C-alpha positions as CSV (number, residue, x, y, z in Angstrom):
1,X,7.6,5.1,11.0
2,X,6.4,4.8,7.4
3,X,3.2,3.0,6.6
4,X,1.8,1.7,3.4
5,X,-1.9,2.7,3.4
6,X,-4.9,3.7,1.3
7,X,-5.6,7.3,0.4
8,X,-9.2,7.9,-0.7
9,X,-9.8,9.6,-4.0
10,X,-12.8,9.8,-6.4
11,X,-16.2,11.2,-5.9
12,X,-19.1,10.5,-3.6
13,X,-20.3,6.9,-3.7
14,X,-17.5,6.0,-6.2
15,X,-14.4,5.8,-4.1
16,X,-11.1,4.7,-5.5
17,X,-7.9,4.5,-3.5
18,X,-4.3,5.2,-4.0
19,X,-1.8,3.0,-2.1
20,X,0.8,5.4,-0.7
21,X,3.8,5.4,1.5
22,X,3.1,8.0,4.2
23,X,4.4,8.9,7.6
24,X,2.3,7.1,10.3
25,X,1.5,10.3,12.1
26,X,0.0,12.0,9.0
27,X,-3.8,12.0,8.4
28,X,-5.4,10.0,5.6
29,X,-5.3,12.8,3.0
30,X,-1.9,14.1,4.2
31,X,1.3,14.6,2.2
32,X,2.5,11.2,1.0
33,X,6.1,10.2,0.4
34,X,5.4,8.3,-2.7
35,X,2.4,6.8,-4.6
36,X,3.0,3.0,-5.0
37,X,-0.3,1.7,-6.3
38,X,-3.9,2.1,-7.1
39,X,-7.0,0.1,-6.0
40,X,-10.6,0.3,-7.4
41,X,-12.9,-1.8,-5.2
42,X,-15.9,-1.2,-7.5
43,X,-14.2,-2.6,-10.7
44,X,-11.9,-4.8,-8.6
45,X,-8.8,-3.4,-10.4
46,X,-5.4,-3.1,-8.8
47,X,-2.2,-1.6,-10.1
48,X,1.0,-1.9,-8.0
49,X,4.5,-0.6,-8.5
50,X,6.2,-3.7,-7.2
51,X,9.8,-2.4,-7.0
52,X,8.7,0.7,-5.1
53,X,6.6,-1.5,-2.7
54,X,9.5,-3.8,-2.1
55,X,11.8,-0.8,-1.5
56,X,9.6,0.4,1.3
57,X,8.9,-3.0,2.8
58,X,12.7,-3.9,3.0
59,X,13.3,-0.6,4.8
60,X,10.7,-1.4,7.5
61,X,7.5,0.2,6.2
62,X,4.4,-1.5,7.7
63,X,1.3,-2.1,5.6
64,X,-2.1,-1.6,7.1
65,X,-4.5,-4.6,7.2
66,X,-6.3,-3.8,4.0
67,X,-3.2,-3.1,2.1
68,X,-1.6,-6.2,3.4
69,X,-4.6,-8.2,2.1
70,X,-4.2,-6.6,-1.3
71,X,-0.5,-7.5,-1.3
72,X,-1.2,-11.1,-0.3
73,X,-3.7,-11.5,-3.1
74,X,-1.2,-10.3,-5.7
75,X,1.7,-12.1,-4.2
76,X,4.0,-9.3,-3.2
77,X,5.3,-11.0,-0.1
78,X,6.7,-13.9,-2.1
79,X,9.2,-11.6,-3.7
80,X,10.7,-10.4,-0.5
81,X,14.0,-11.9,0.7
82,X,13.4,-15.0,3.0
83,X,14.5,-13.2,6.2
84,X,12.0,-10.4,5.6
85,X,8.8,-12.3,5.1
86,X,7.6,-11.7,8.7
87,X,5.3,-8.7,8.8
88,X,4.1,-7.5,12.2
């Protein structure tokens, strides 16, 4: 199964995160399938590649809780087709 989750980058005490599509069995810094976004909690900046995110969500990728909250804040789920709005 593919998950959309955060991958930690940056230095000590200045963490920034990449939002990546990754195999659910991989560890946090493991090999990702594709980078689909960027999140900086300190500056509260977010960059998302919406077409890539929709591609993975339509094919069954599951976002983690934190990534799901980021997507809701930006409004990614409103762009899904009506029959695919349910996220488990």
